[in-house]
N, C-alpha and C positions, 0 to 999 in steps of 0.2 A: 719731170725736169729733165732728164739727160737725151730724151727722145727729141722732145723740144729743141735743147741745144743743137743735137743732130741735125735738126730739119733746117734751124736757122743759119746753121755754118754750110749745108749743103745748096740751100737759096743764095747764098753768098756766092760759095766758089762755082756752084754746076748752073745757077739760075731755078726759078722756081717750078717750071715747066721741065726739067728734067727728070727721067723715070726714078733716079734714086733719090731725088729729093720727095716725087710723090711716095715712094714706099716708106721713107721715113715718115711723111704724111699719115699714111694708113697706119703705122705704127706708134704715133698719137695718138690717133683714133681707137686703136684698139688698147691703150693705158686707158683711154678715158671710159672705154666701157667697162674694164675692171676695176676701175674705181666708182662703178656703179653712174655714172654721167652720162646715163644713153641719149638723149636726145644731141647731146654736142657729138659723142660719138658719131651716132647715125650722119649729122652734119658732115662733118671730116672724111666719113667713110665715102660718103654721096661724091665729096670734092675729088678724093683722092681718084676714083673710079673713074669720073668723067673726064677729069684730065688726062689721064693715062690711055683712056678709049681713043680722046680725040688725038692724043701723040703717038701712039704706038698699033692700035687698031682694038677692039673687041677682043679678037682671038688670041692675040700676044698673049705667051707666059706670063707675063710680069703683070698685066691686066687681070688676067684669069686669076692671078695669084688673089687680086683683092676682094673677087666677087665673094667667098665664104664669110670672111670678116663684115661686108657690105649685108648680107644674108644675116648674119648672127644681130648685128647691130639693130634690123628689122624685129627680130623676133623680140628682142630685150624691150625695143617699144611695145611690144604687143601684138603687131602686123604677121602674124605668123604664115598667113597666105602669103604675103609679098614674100618674107623670109622662103618657103617654099619654093615660088617660080624663080629664085635667084638660084638655088639650090639645084633644079634641076636645069637652069640654065650653065649655070659650071660644069654640071657633070655632062653635059651633051658637049660643051665646046672643049672641056679636057680629052674626052674621047677622042674627038674628031682632031685636034692637035695633038696630043700626045700618046693616045693609044688607050686601049679600055684596061690596059696591065700595067701602066705607070704610077707610082704610089701616089701623086697626085691626085690621077682619075678616080684609084681606089679611096684616098681620103675623101672625094668628093660625091663619091657615092654614100661612104657611110655618113656625110651630113646630111644626104637627101634623105636616109632611111630614117634618120632622126628626126627630121623634119616631117618625113610622113607621121611615124608616133606622136610627134605633138600636138598633131590634130587630129587622131585618133582614127588613123587610118593603118592598125595596127599588120594586117594579112601585107598589104604592099611592103610597109615597113621591114616585116620580117624577110619577105624575098630578097630585100636589096640587102640586109644586112646578115643573112646566110649567104648572098655569095660576097660580101664584104668578105667574112671569114675563110670562105674556101680560098679565095683568091689567095689572102694574107699566109694561109697556114701552106699554100703550095709554092707561092714567091719567096716566104722570108720564115716559114716553121711556124709550128706551134709556141716556141716559148721565145719569139718574139712579142716586144713590150707593146705594139702595135695589134697585134696579132691576139695576143689576151685581151686588151681593150674590145678588139672590135667581139670578143666571145661576152664579155660583160654586156655590152650593147645588146646583142643576142638576145642573152639570157633575160635581159628586162623588158624586151620589148615580146619575148615568148611569155613573159609572166602577164603582161596587159593582154595578152589574147586569150589567158585563161587557163595556160597550160603550165600549170603551177610545178608538177611534180619533174616534170623535163626545165623548165626552167632554174629552179635549185641543184639541179643537177650539174646542169652549165656552169652555176655561179660558183658552185663547190667545186667543180674542176679548174674554174680560173683563177679562185682564192690560192686553193693549191700552187700553181705554176707561179702568181705572185709569190707566195710565201718561198718557193723555190728561189725565183730570180731577181728579185727586190729584196727580200725580208720580212719576215712580219710585223715589224714596224714602219714599213714605208707606207706614206700618206695613202698612194695606191689599194695597196694590199689591206687597209684598213678599211678603208671605202668600200671594197668589195666587201670585207667579212662583215660591214653593216647591211648591204646589197641581201648579202647570202642571208642574216638574220630575218632579215623581212620578208626574204622570199618564202623561209620556213614557216615564219609567221604565218604567210598565206596559205601555205597546207594545214594549218590548225596546230602546228606544234609551239605552243607557247610557251 
């Protein structure tokens, strides 16, 4: 409701085609996706991205920011191949416009890794996730929350590859770091603890 109010006000003050208005439209689409209205989310994401592309161009940073959400909307609708193609485009365009080590580019590479993972291409997914983790460690440090999330993704993909012992070790490292940084009762820490339990279970230690 608040996103819709912001969108209506920006339409009135700035106009429907203003970039900030379209960003608000993208926020509404994101909210619909979180509520499980995937078809509506996809429709609004497509509209926001198309309008932003026409106004600012496909390679403008504001336009690129809409691509991951559009890709997620496609994935939520079950079209994982379309999602992969959009994540690939986002990553390549971010590299070109912002450089390989920009936080948005690294985030796009992380999304691309998980899109490959969703399609069962675990080898490519692992290579990308490993690169994401290495970049985040070097640029932001091992204890940055995004770096820890990258470690969790790496462990998850490693487990999918069948490297259960290594995956469990990585997940345990991530859990230890989250306990230290976020606390034992933080939702992210609890999710990682659950993932660690699953990884240990895959080792046969039930």
